C-alpha positions in Angstrom: 0.0 0.0 0.0 1.0 3.6 -0.7 0.7 5.6 2.6 0.8 9.3 3.4 1.4 10.4 7.0 0.2 13.9 7.8 2.3 15.8 10.4 5.8 16.8 11.4 6.3 15.9 15.1 7.8 13.2 17.2 4.5 11.3 17.1 4.4 11.3 13.3 8.1 10.2 13.2 7.2 7.2 15.4 4.2 6.4 13.3 6.2 6.6 10.1 9.0 4.5 11.6 6.5 1.7 12.5 4.7 1.9 9.2 8.0 1.6 7.4 8.4 -1.9 8.9 5.2 -3.2 7.3 5.6 -5.9 4.6 2.5 -4.5 2.9 4.0 -1.1 2.4 5.0 -0.1 -1.1 5.7 3.6 -0.7 5.7 5.9 2.3 5.2 9.7 2.1 4.9 12.4 4.7 3.7 16.0 4.7 5.4 18.1 5.8 7.5 15.6 7.8 10.8 16.4 9.4 14.5 15.4 9.1 13.9 12.2 11.1 10.9 11.2 9.1 12.9 11.9 5.9 15.0 8.8 6.8 12.1 6.5 6.3 9.7 8.4 4.0 9.6 10.9 1.2 8.7 14.3 2.6 6.6 17.0 0.9 6.4 20.7 1.9 2.6 20.8 2.5 1.2 22.1 5.7 -1.0 19.8 7.7 -3.6 22.6 8.2 -3.9 23.2 4.4 -6.6 20.7 3.3 -6.8 21.8 -0.3 -3.0 21.3 -0.9 -3.0 18.1 1.1 -5.8 16.7 -1.0 -3.9 17.7 -4.2 -0.8 15.9 -2.8 -2.7 12.7 -2.0 -4.2 12.7 -5.5 -0.9 13.2 -7.2 0.8 10.5 -5.2 -2.2 8.1 -5.7 -2.0 7.0 -2.1 -4.1 4.1 -0.7 -4.2 5.3 2.9 -3.8 8.6 4.7 -2.8 8.6 8.4 -3.5 12.0 10.0 -1.3 12.6 13.1 -2.1 16.0 14.7 -5.4 17.1 16.2 -5.7 20.5 14.5 -6.2 19.3 10.9 -8.7 16.7 12.2 -10.8 19.2 14.0 -10.6 21.4 10.9 -12.0 18.6 8.7 -9.1 17.3 6.8 -10.3 13.7 7.1 -13.7 14.8 5.7 -12.1 16.4 2.7 -10.0 13.4 1.9 -12.9 11.0 2.3 -15.1 13.0 0.0 -12.6 12.2 -2.8 -12.6 8.5 -2.0 -9.4 8.2 0.1 -9.1 5.7 2.8 -8.3 7.7 6.0 -7.2 6.9 9.5 -8.5 9.8 11.5 -12.0 11.0 12.6 -14.3 13.4 10.9 -14.5 17.0 12.2 -17.8 16.1 13.9 -16.2 13.1 15.7 -13.0 15.0 16.5 -15.0 17.4 18.6 -14.4 14.8 21.4 -11.1 16.6 21.7 -11.9 19.9 20.1 -14.4 20.8 22.8 -14.2 19.7 26.5 -17.8 20.7 26.9 -18.9 18.5 24.0 -16.8 15.6 25.4 -18.5 15.9 28.8 -21.9 15.9 27.1 -21.0 12.8 25.2 -19.7 11.0 28.3 -22.7 11.9 30.3 -25.0 10.6 27.6 -22.9 7.4 27.3 -22.7 6.8 31.0 -18.9 7.1 31.1 -17.6 8.3 34.5 -15.8 11.6 34.5 -15.1 14.5 36.8 -18.1 16.6 37.8 -18.4 19.9 36.1 -18.5 22.9 38.5 -20.4 26.1 38.1 -17.7 28.3 39.8 -13.9 28.2 39.7 -13.2 27.7 43.4 -10.2 25.7 44.8 -9.7 22.8 44.7 -10.6 22.5 41.1 -9.3 21.9 37.5 -9.6 24.8 35.0 -9.4 23.9 31.3 -9.6 25.6 28.0 -12.7 24.3 26.2 -10.8 24.2 22.9 -7.4 23.0 21.6 -4.4 24.3 23.5 -1.6 21.9 22.5 -1.6 20.2 25.9 -1.1 23.5 27.8 -4.7 24.4 28.6 -5.2 22.5 31.8 -4.5 24.1 35.2 -4.7 22.1 38.5 -5.7 24.7 41.2 -5.4 24.1 44.9 -5.4 27.8 46.0 -7.3 30.9 44.9 -4.1 32.4 43.6 -3.7 29.4 41.2 -7.3 29.8 40.1 -6.7 33.5 39.4 -3.6 32.7 37.4 -5.3 29.9 35.4 -8.2 32.2 34.5 -5.8 34.9 33.4 -3.8 32.5 31.2 -7.0 31.0 29.7 -8.4 34.5 28.9 -5.3 35.1 26.9 -6.0 32.0 24.9 -9.6 33.1 24.2 -12.6 30.8 24.0 -14.7 29.2 26.7 -13.5 27.7 30.0 -14.5 24.4 31.7 -14.2 24.0 35.5 -14.1 20.4 37.0 -13.7 18.8 40.4 -10.2 17.9 41.3 -9.7 14.1 41.6 -6.8 12.1 43.0 -5.1 9.0 41.7 -2.5 7.8 39.2 -3.1 8.7 35.5 -3.1 6.2 32.6 -3.2 6.8 28.9 -5.1 4.2 26.9 -5.2 4.2 23.1 -7.7 2.3 21.1 -7.8 1.9 17.3 -11.4 2.4 16.3 -13.5 1.7 13.1 -16.6 3.5 14.0 -18.2 0.9 16.2 -15.4 -1.4 17.5 -12.2 -0.6 19.5 -8.9 -2.4 19.6 -6.8 -1.5 22.7 -3.1 -0.9 22.6 -0.7 -1.2 25.5 -1.2 1.1 28.5 1.1 4.1 29.1 1.7 6.9 31.5 3.0 10.4 30.5 4.6 13.2 32.4 2.9 16.5 31.6 4.6 19.0 33.9 7.7 20.8 32.7 10.0 20.0 35.6 11.0 17.2 37.9 8.7 16.3 40.7 5.7 17.3 38.6 6.5 21.0 39.1 5.9 23.8 36.7 3.4 24.4 33.9 1.7 21.7 31.9 3.3 20.9 28.5 2.6 18.8 25.6 4.4 16.0 27.5 8.0 15.6 28.8 8.2 11.8 28.8 6.3 8.6 29.0 6.7 4.9 29.7 4.8 1.7 28.7 3.2 -0.5 29.9 1.9 0.7 33.2 2.5 -2.0 35.9 -0.8 -3.4 37.1 -2.6 -2.3 33.9 -2.2 -5.4 31.7 -4.0 -6.5 28.5 -7.1 -7.8 30.4 -7.4 -4.5 32.2 -7.0 -2.5 29.0 -9.8 -4.6 27.4 -12.1 -4.0 30.3 -11.4 -0.3 30.3 -12.1 -0.1 26.5 -15.4 -1.8 27.1 -16.3 0.6 29.9 -15.0 3.8 28.4 -14.2 3.8 24.7 -17.1 1.6 23.3 -19.9 3.5 25.0 -18.5 6.8 23.6 -18.2 5.2 20.1 -21.8 4.1 20.4 -23.0 7.6 21.4 -21.0 9.3 18.6 -22.5 6.8 16.1 -25.9 7.5 17.5 -25.3 11.2 16.8 -24.4 10.4 13.2 -20.6 11.0 13.8 -19.0 7.6 13.9 -15.4 7.8 15.2 -12.8 6.2 12.9 -9.2 6.7 14.1 -7.3 6.6 17.4 -9.4 7.4 20.4 -7.1 8.2 23.3 -8.6 8.3 26.9 -6.7 10.1 29.6 -7.8 8.2 32.7 -7.4 8.7 36.4 -7.6 5.6 38.5 -9.4 6.9 41.6 -10.5 5.0 44.8 -14.0 5.0 43.3 -12.9 3.6 39.9 -11.6 5.0 36.7 -12.6 8.5 35.6 -12.0 9.9 32.1 -10.1 13.2 32.4 -10.1 13.9 28.7 -10.4 12.3 25.3 -8.0 13.0 22.4 -8.8 12.2 18.8 -5.4 11.0 17.7 -2.2 9.3 18.9 -0.7 10.9 22.0 2.7 12.5 22.1 5.0 11.3 23.6 3.2 8.1 24.6 3.2 7.0 20.9 7.0 7.0 21.0 6.9 4.5 23.9 4.0 2.4 22.7 4.7 1.7 19.1 8.2 0.1 19.6 6.6 -2.5 21.8 3.9 -3.7 19.4 4.1 -6.8 17.3 1.8 -5.5 14.6 1.6 -4.7 10.9 0.5 -1.1 11.5 -0.4 -0.5 7.8 -2.9 -3.3 7.9 -4.3 -2.4 11.3 -4.9 1.3 10.4 -6.3 0.4 7.0 -8.7 -2.1 8.6 -10.0 0.6 10.9 -10.3 3.0 8.0 -12.5 0.4 6.2 -14.6 -0.2 9.2 -13.3 -3.8 9.4 -11.9 -4.5 12.8 -14.3 -7.3 13.6 -11.7 -10.0 13.5 -8.8 -8.0 14.8 -7.5 -8.5 18.3 -5.3 -6.4 20.5 -1.7 -6.5 19.1 0.8 -8.3 21.4 3.3 -6.1 23.2 6.8 -7.2 24.4 9.0 -5.6 27.0 9.0 -2.1 28.2 9.8 1.4 26.8 10.7 4.7 28.4 10.7 8.0 26.4 12.5 11.1 27.5 11.7 14.4 25.7 14.6 16.8 25.1 13.2 20.4 25.1 14.5 23.9 24.6 15.6 25.9 27.5 12.4 28.1 27.7 9.8 25.5 26.7 6.8 25.7 27.1 6.9 29.5 27.2 8.7 29.6 23.9 10.5 27.3 21.5 14.1 27.2 20.2 15.0 27.9 16.6 18.3 27.4 14.8 20.6 25.9 17.6 22.9 23.2 16.4 22.2 19.6 17.6 24.9 17.0 18.1 25.0 13.5 19.4 22.0 11.9 17.7 24.0 9.2 16.0 25.9 8.5 19.3 22.5 8.0 21.1 21.3 5.7 18.4 24.5 3.7 18.5 23.7 2.8 22.1 20.5 1.1 20.8 18.0 3.9 21.6 15.4 5.3 19.2 15.6 9.0 18.6 12.4 10.5 17.3 12.6 14.0 15.8 9.9 16.4 17.1 11.1 20.0 16.5 14.1 19.8 14.2 15.2 21.2 10.8 18.1 21.0 8.5 20.2 24.1 7.7 22.2 22.7 4.8 23.6 19.5 6.3 23.4 20.8 9.9 20.6 19.5 12.2 19.1 22.4 14.2 16.3 23.0 16.7 12.9 24.0 15.4 10.5 24.0 18.2 9.9 23.6 22.0 10.0 19.8 22.2 13.0 19.0 20.0 13.7 15.2 20.3 12.1 12.2 22.0 14.6 9.5 23.1 13.2 6.0 23.6 14.9 3.2 25.3 13.4 -0.3 25.3 14.3 -3.4 27.3 12.9 -6.3 29.2 11.9 -4.1 32.2 11.1 -0.5 32.8 14.4 -0.1 34.6 16.4 -1.5 31.7 14.5 0.8 29.2 15.0 3.8 31.5 18.7 3.3 31.8 19.1 3.1 28.0 16.9 6.2 27.5 18.8 8.4 29.8 22.2 7.1 28.7 21.2 8.0 25.2 19.8 11.4 26.2 23.1 12.3 27.8 24.8 11.9 24.4 22.7 14.6 22.7 23.5 18.3 23.0 22.2 21.7 21.9 22.3 25.0 23.7 19.9 25.1 26.7 18.9 21.5 26.3 16.9 20.2 29.2 14.8 17.2 30.2 13.1 15.7 33.2 15.3 13.3 35.1 12.5 11.5 36.8 10.6 9.9 33.9 9.5 6.4 35.0 11.7 6.8 38.2 8.8 5.4 40.3 6.4 3.5 38.1 3.1 2.5 39.6 4.3 -1.0 40.7 1.6 -3.2 42.0 -1.1 -0.8 40.9 -4.5 -2.5 41.1 -8.0 -1.2 40.4 -11.4 -2.3 39.5 -13.1 -0.9 36.4 -16.5 -1.1 38.1 -15.4 0.0 41.6 -17.7 2.5 43.1 -20.2 2.2 40.2 
């Protein structure tokens, strides 16, 4: 199959890397791609948010499958435009992508589907969680335990514009659970946990994600299947009932509370950086899996087996998330890869033959191994080999995984 990957980040690099391993792949293209993706795919300078140009590219390349990585083009309707012209697409329609594009819409869907989630509050009083209703690149969520934090959150969200959603503050470990969906059925992938805060000890502002590991101890394949039945499938049924079947990757951000799992948020695409930790573990032909979902044909497809563990550490610019870094030279990527780590490009560019920074999150370094400890040691040893001015990363990713974590999907229900 001829496949086009839409996007330019670390998530898309991981997706392209995994797709490139498929025996059913005949050609792999990416738009716009990045220097890392260019090692496994032919890149084309077309913006993900330009549906007309993307459609023209897909037609000129005669692709058989389009995999849309980022949320913004999905919310803007790129999948709809491609499907109108007969393309097989892995990615939801704009109507279904509202599950991420609007927190208020997502809560309405969950309430109708009977999926447990934090209660919505009428007033922003501590303790609470204050969220931007729309897309905010992972930076629109504020956990507020004091009035000063509430005031700061409201100021920041006013600067973003749009509506605000206020929720009760829950307590418990968080788990990311991805499911490949065909409109009515959901196939779970391995569980993961990400690290959203900018600094060690979960300090500082929320970011798009500073690291991740997979799988989460205590959340095995049976637990993932139970969670998908309790969380993803009712949402799929509700979206289908509304005439907006969800075809793509439905990502549930869960909190495992003493009263059972609660859905903190839904995303309409592969998560970043969890994807960089999950995909290296899967024994799966990703081309065939995503194509089957796009065709609405997951009936005979089971959850792909996963082997070992993975830890991903994000290397960011000095001032991320306040601002990105542009044009600083990067060295040591080959040395990191020589250790056996995977280095996924997130915000990089080429100036001639020179690799330079081109964003806030610059690289995602993934180590794999039989255990989380083995994977973590490799990830950090590799991260230490990479340098650019102001490079920083959290040093506590997967330092204390939720060993022995147990929960009941129906607890408290």
